[in-house]
Phi, psi and omega in degrees: 000134185298141185285151183274331196229134167249135171261121181252120182226102173288145175232131166222113179048049190250018186306322188299327184240001191295323174300314183297324182283316179297321185287326177298331179282309186295335185262020176299151179294323173262118189248003182270079181214165167260141186243106182267116175243125173253115178279102192275058174074030180295145179251001180265206176273015183295323178303309183294318178300311179299315184294337169296309184290325175297323177289335185271340194217109187288355184278345179277130173239106187262124172258116178249125184202180175291163181293124173237351183097154196294314186295322178292324178296319183294314180296324178298316178295323180293320183287339175270358182280159187240003192240174187276339184244140181235125179251136170269153182205137174254162200279348189239359184260173184222122182280146164285141188301342180256007188305307190290316181306308179298319181292311181302319180300315178297319173307316179296328184272346185227078186295340180285349188279129175246351168210135190225113182259189178225164161294154179226169178244120179290126169237160173268191181297339175269000182087003178281139184286129175268311179185178167273165182231114186279128175232160177286152185256330189266154181303305182311313180286328175292316184283335174295321182289328182284322188286345176261010171083007182265130178273175176092348180286337167222116184286117191313305187283005181262352199271149161240132188231158172277123187300322181298320175291325173303311179298326178294335180254004172070033175064207182281142189264124177302336186275358179251042190303134180073358171223027186295334177287317179297316172311312182285326178297324180294317175293319176301320185292345175277347179241351178191203185251155178245152175203167171231141172281133178275053177210137180291110185233013182205131168274113187255112190280129185257133183228144177291339177258023181282169192296322184299340180264306198274331177245046187294322181298311181298315184302316184294310182300323177291315175301319177302318180290326180299313181297314178302321181290317184292323173301313177298318175305310193269002178063033179245168184281135172266125171227104191303328181295343185264358185278144179258068183250125176291108188269328185294140175278118182285135179272167177303327176297312179304311186301304179298330177290318177302314184292320177308312185288322175303310180296327172299312183288348174252012180067023179263068191298320183294312176299311183308302176308329182288314183287326175302311184297314181300318174302316183300332171304325189271333179217080184296347175267003181298117178285332183285330174293315179301317180298314185290328178296319182299306184305314182294327183290329185262351184274143180285000000 
């Protein structure tokens, strides 16, 4: 019987977290899938690690080639897939063991859904929990957030999508670097429904050097272009002043302070203290850092 699911994971210099990520896929309670991994010209030990897993597990289809970038890798993985459902996965995140089973069951019961994400738990580079991350569950709420330029309504590596719908909108757009996911969600929302499962099924790793922080300018421009194109397709007015796009480039101080507050509000006091102390190294005089440190030290 033909498999229902293809898992697509691009890899570029991901050796630090790669084993944990790959094993979280291979150890799923729903195991009847093909695992397409595109090694996008890695120069670290990723190729050796992936070759080990490929030899040990026939579900893995490993594609080794020169570096072409994330969007090209995603589209290549989709084109190589042989199933009706595509699951995304990133090289540094961790799946809950029942992720695929619960998502596949939901997609089977809701044929109008073309893309289904999940709630996620934010973890830092050390794997320590920062906080949960709240997302909307219903199509209208998700699409409203996207059409106003705000990301995070669907967490990209948590999603399962219908291949037919992906092909119908021609996959990821090379002209939307660093916001290819928002562009895709807007297009998919025009051919079907989007949703999120109200259950944490992915540990979503946060990095100071991630695209959302390091490539902010490119991400903003691509988001604006994606929303403008969606408004044109939908015959609605585009007003850049109505976009909910954070334009400021966050510093490392800002990022660690934000994570400290998130951890405090989620009762992750140890993680919060760690990031507050990191923020303090950048601004030892910051009253806000001292405030969150005090709250973390006195919180139960």
